[in-house]
N, C-alpha and C positions, 0 to 999 in steps of 0.2 A: 425573562425566557421563563415561564412556570408550568412547566409540562412536567406534570407527576407520574403520568404510566409510563415506564421504561420502554415500550416497544414503540409508544407513538414518539416519546422522545428520540428514540433511535431512529425514526424514519425523518424527523424535524433535523437530524444532524445530518441525514444523508442530503437532504436537500439542500443545506448548508456546502454541505463539501461539493456538491455538483456547482453549485454559483462559483463558489472560490476557485476551483478548478477551470472552471471557464474564465474568469477575471484572469486567470495565468495561460488560458491560450491554451489551454489542454481539452482535449476530446473526451468526454464523456460517456461509458456504454455501459446500461443497467442490462445484467443476464434476466432473462424469463423466468418467471416462477421464484420458489424460494429454496429449491436444493442446490444451487453453487454455493460453494466454499467461498467465494468473496462476494463483495457488494458491488463493485463496480470493475469493469475493464477501463484504463486511461490510457488513450492513443496520444503521441504526439511523432511526427512524422514516419509514422506506418512503424512506430513501435509500438506496444501494447503491454502495459503489468498490471498485473491485479491486485487490487486496494481493499481491505476490509476499514470499515469504518468504525469509530468507537469513540463513546464521549462521555467526559466524566464532569461531576459538579462535588465532587467528595474531595474535601479540603483534607489535607494533612498535615498539619506544621506548617512550611513556607510554599509548601506545594501542592500537587493533587496525585491521587491514587486512582489509576485508570485499569480497569478490568482488559487484560488481552490474551482471553479464552472464551473456548466457545460452552455451548450449555454443559457438555459432557467434563469439562477439565481446559488442560492446555492445548492447543493445536499441535497436532500431531502431522508428520509427511510434511508437505509444500502446497500447502490449500491456496495460499496468497504471496504478493512481493513484497507488498508494503501494509502498515496500520496507518492509519489518517486517525490521530487520537486528537479531539477537539475538546480544548478546555473551556467551557461553555461562560463561565464567570469572567474569564479573559479574554475571550473572542480570539483565541491562538490555536493555530493547529501545528502539529508535530507529524513530520511525513518521515517513518519510523521501517527502515529495512527488517523484513521478519526475522531474520536470523539474529538480529540485536535481542532478541527477548524469547528465545526460541525455550521452550520447556516452563515457562513461568506464566502465571495466573494473572497477575498485575505487574504494573511499572511505576515507579514514582516518577511526576514530571514537575521540575522548579523551575520555573520560568523566570525566575528572577536569580537563582544561584548562578555566578558565572562559569563553573566548572560541574554543573551537572550532568550525569551520566547521558543524558538524551541531548543535552542542550542544543549540539548541533544538528539536531532534527528540526528545531522548531522553524516553522515556516519553508521548512526546507523543500518546496515546491520542485524545483530544479530536479531533484531527484527521479521524479516522474519522469521527467523527457529523458532522461538517460543519456547515454553519447550520440548525437547526430552523427548521422553517415552523410559522407559527400555524395551528393547527385551522381546518380550512374555507378556508384561501388557496390559493392558486394558485402556483406557482414561474415558470410562462412562458406564454403562451398567444401560437401563432403560426397567422398564416392568410393565405391571398392570395384575395381576392374576385375577382380577375382570372379564375380558373378555373371560375366558376359565373355562365353568361351573366344569370341573373334575378338575382342580388345585384348584379352589374354594372350592369344597368340602372335596379336600384332605386336605386343612388347618383347616377346619370347624370340 
């Protein structure tokens, strides 16, 4: 891979992500336009997660430095659920929960270091599947009886 322009390299990494996700049985949806704060919605068994794709070739000692921020600095709020970080020279993906690097501008990824901070996320595609529900089960039910007078009267 010898794409020098960062925007083109990012688009290429997104194509690589879509391919690898499909190989893992995940459905990938790309939001329309450029305004979404994530690159993909990944679906598995009716569960969706938002994924931001990053890639790096920047070697740092025995690992790689990967930028995990937007053009205006570290991400704020809840723009996505996971970062999929691609180490281009190694052909390795890290699937990292967004809360693991909140407020940081970059992270160090060390694929050969046994006790690296993000090692448990190396090729962790299962995280995008989440916890599967049994067919016919319901994840959560919420309600407020106080909003409907006849329901409140029936309970009193």
